[in-house]
C-alpha positions as CSV (number, residue, x, y, z in Angstrom):
1,X,205.7,-81.4,167.2
2,X,205.6,-84.9,165.7
3,X,202.4,-87.0,166.0
4,X,203.0,-90.1,168.0
5,X,201.9,-93.5,166.7
6,X,198.8,-95.1,168.2
7,X,199.6,-97.0,171.3
8,X,197.8,-100.1,172.8
9,X,195.3,-99.3,175.6
10,X,195.5,-102.8,177.1
11,X,198.3,-104.9,178.5
12,X,198.6,-107.8,177.9
13,X,196.6,-108.0,174.7
14,X,194.9,-111.2,176.1
15,X,193.7,-109.4,179.3
16,X,190.0,-109.8,178.5
17,X,190.3,-113.2,176.8
18,X,188.1,-115.9,178.5
19,X,191.2,-117.6,179.9
20,X,193.1,-114.2,180.4
21,X,194.2,-112.5,183.6
22,X,190.8,-110.9,184.0
23,X,189.3,-114.3,184.8
24,X,191.8,-115.0,187.6
25,X,189.9,-114.6,190.9
26,X,193.1,-114.3,192.9
27,X,193.9,-110.9,191.3
28,X,192.4,-107.6,192.4
29,X,191.2,-104.7,190.2
30,X,191.9,-101.1,191.0
31,X,190.6,-97.9,189.4
32,X,193.7,-95.7,189.3
33,X,192.9,-92.0,189.3
34,X,195.8,-90.3,187.6
35,X,197.3,-86.9,187.8
36,X,195.8,-84.6,185.1
37,X,196.6,-85.7,181.6
38,X,198.9,-88.6,182.7
39,X,196.8,-91.6,181.6
40,X,199.0,-92.5,178.6
41,X,202.2,-92.0,180.6
42,X,201.0,-94.3,183.3
43,X,200.0,-96.9,180.8
44,X,203.5,-96.7,179.2
45,X,205.2,-97.2,182.5
46,X,202.9,-100.0,183.5
47,X,203.6,-101.8,180.2
48,X,207.3,-101.5,180.8
49,X,206.8,-103.0,184.3
50,X,204.6,-105.7,182.7
51,X,201.6,-104.9,184.9
52,X,198.2,-105.8,183.5
53,X,196.0,-102.7,182.8
54,X,193.3,-101.2,180.6
55,X,192.8,-97.5,179.8
56,X,190.3,-97.3,177.0
57,X,191.4,-94.8,174.2
58,X,189.1,-93.4,171.5
59,X,190.0,-91.4,168.4
60,X,189.3,-87.7,168.5
61,X,189.4,-85.6,165.3
62,X,190.5,-82.0,165.3
63,X,191.0,-79.5,162.6
64,X,194.0,-77.1,162.6
65,X,193.6,-73.5,161.5
66,X,195.1,-74.5,158.1
67,X,192.4,-77.0,157.6
68,X,194.3,-80.2,158.3
69,X,192.5,-82.9,160.2
70,X,194.4,-84.5,163.0
71,X,193.3,-87.7,164.7
72,X,194.6,-88.3,168.3
73,X,193.8,-91.1,170.8
74,X,192.3,-89.7,173.9
75,X,191.1,-91.5,177.1
76,X,187.5,-92.5,177.1
77,X,187.4,-92.0,180.9
78,X,189.6,-89.0,181.7
79,X,192.1,-89.6,184.5
80,X,191.3,-93.4,184.9
81,X,193.3,-96.5,184.2
82,X,192.2,-99.9,185.4
83,X,194.9,-102.1,186.9
84,X,194.7,-105.9,187.4
85,X,197.2,-107.5,189.8
86,X,198.3,-108.0,193.3
87,X,199.2,-105.6,196.1
88,X,202.8,-105.3,194.7
89,X,201.5,-104.3,191.3
90,X,199.4,-101.5,192.9
91,X,202.4,-100.3,194.9
92,X,204.6,-100.3,191.8
93,X,201.9,-98.2,190.0
94,X,202.2,-95.6,192.9
95,X,205.9,-95.3,192.2
96,X,205.3,-94.0,188.7
97,X,204.5,-90.4,189.9
98,X,201.4,-90.5,187.7
99,X,198.9,-91.6,190.4
100,X,196.6,-89.4,192.4
101,X,194.4,-92.0,194.0
102,X,193.8,-95.7,193.9
103,X,190.3,-97.1,194.4
104,X,189.8,-100.8,195.0
105,X,187.0,-102.4,193.0
106,X,184.5,-104.4,195.1
107,X,182.8,-106.2,192.3
108,X,185.6,-107.2,189.9
109,X,183.3,-109.6,188.0
110,X,180.9,-106.7,187.1
111,X,183.9,-104.4,186.3
112,X,185.4,-107.0,183.9
113,X,182.1,-107.5,182.2
114,X,181.7,-103.7,181.8
115,X,185.2,-103.2,180.5
116,X,184.9,-106.1,178.0
117,X,181.8,-104.4,176.6
118,X,183.5,-101.0,176.4
119,X,186.5,-102.6,174.6
120,X,184.1,-104.3,172.2
121,X,182.4,-101.0,171.4
122,X,185.8,-99.3,170.8
123,X,187.0,-102.2,168.5
124,X,183.8,-101.9,166.4
125,X,184.9,-98.5,165.2
126,X,181.5,-96.9,165.7
127,X,181.6,-93.2,166.8
128,X,181.6,-93.1,170.6
129,X,180.5,-90.2,172.9
130,X,181.9,-90.2,176.4
131,X,179.0,-90.0,178.9
132,X,179.7,-88.4,182.3
133,X,176.8,-89.9,184.4
134,X,174.7,-93.0,184.2
135,X,171.0,-92.0,183.8
136,X,168.1,-94.3,184.7
137,X,166.4,-96.0,181.8
138,X,165.5,-99.2,180.1
139,X,168.1,-101.9,179.9
140,X,168.4,-103.3,176.4
141,X,170.5,-105.7,174.3
142,X,171.6,-105.2,170.7
143,X,169.9,-107.9,168.6
144,X,172.1,-108.1,165.5
145,X,175.2,-106.8,163.8
146,X,178.8,-106.5,165.0
147,X,177.6,-105.5,168.5
148,X,175.0,-108.2,168.9
149,X,174.6,-109.2,172.6
150,X,176.0,-105.9,174.0
151,X,173.8,-104.7,176.8
152,X,173.3,-101.2,178.1
153,X,170.8,-98.6,179.1
154,X,168.9,-96.4,176.6
155,X,169.5,-92.7,177.1
156,X,167.2,-90.2,175.4
157,X,169.1,-87.2,174.1
158,X,168.4,-84.4,171.6
159,X,168.8,-85.9,168.2
160,X,167.7,-89.4,169.0
161,X,168.2,-92.4,171.3
162,X,171.6,-93.6,172.4
163,X,172.7,-96.9,173.9
164,X,174.8,-96.3,177.0
165,X,177.4,-98.9,177.9
166,X,178.5,-98.1,181.4
167,X,181.3,-98.9,183.8
168,X,179.1,-99.0,187.0
169,X,182.0,-98.5,189.3
170,X,182.9,-95.1,187.8
171,X,179.3,-94.1,186.9
172,X,180.7,-93.2,183.5
173,X,180.3,-94.8,180.1
174,X,180.2,-94.5,176.3
175,X,177.2,-94.2,174.0
176,X,176.4,-95.0,170.4
177,X,173.5,-93.8,168.2
178,X,170.8,-96.5,167.7
179,X,167.4,-97.1,166.3
180,X,164.5,-98.8,168.1
181,X,164.6,-101.8,165.7
182,X,168.2,-102.6,166.7
183,X,167.5,-103.4,170.3
184,X,165.3,-105.7,172.4
185,X,164.3,-105.1,176.1
186,X,165.8,-107.4,178.7
187,X,164.4,-108.2,182.2
188,X,166.1,-106.9,185.2
């Protein structure tokens, strides 16, 4: 089976730009819950229909029995794609036969802020670990480096501290390994 080339996980590319569609208050955001393993197919179909969406993809390395390393792009949030548009865009997404449920986002400003941070983490090429639940902890901001200004919650795990950047709406997120000197506490 041939390996497919990497595909874009955002359409249009300027979706999260300051003047992009994400800043348009007249558009709604939906969390589309897909049928199992249909996230990429939904994104391909939405791209062909020119419907704005974001489905964060991260690289996953696997080793074949012969020892070859394969890198594939897998969804960070299994079964979720975020759609930005009007009611007609949502309806057209339903017609793709990839959608199980469609959840309207109440706080689109917070969702866009969270998705921008997730996209920034992915683009930084640091190893990400999908996190299934948001855990209570101290809110922090990264002080310096490529991710300076990124905010999140510190999660204590075996092997060290991790910074969790979460999408509050889904109660899911991604984390990176960090050291205490890299972050500063922020007030709630």
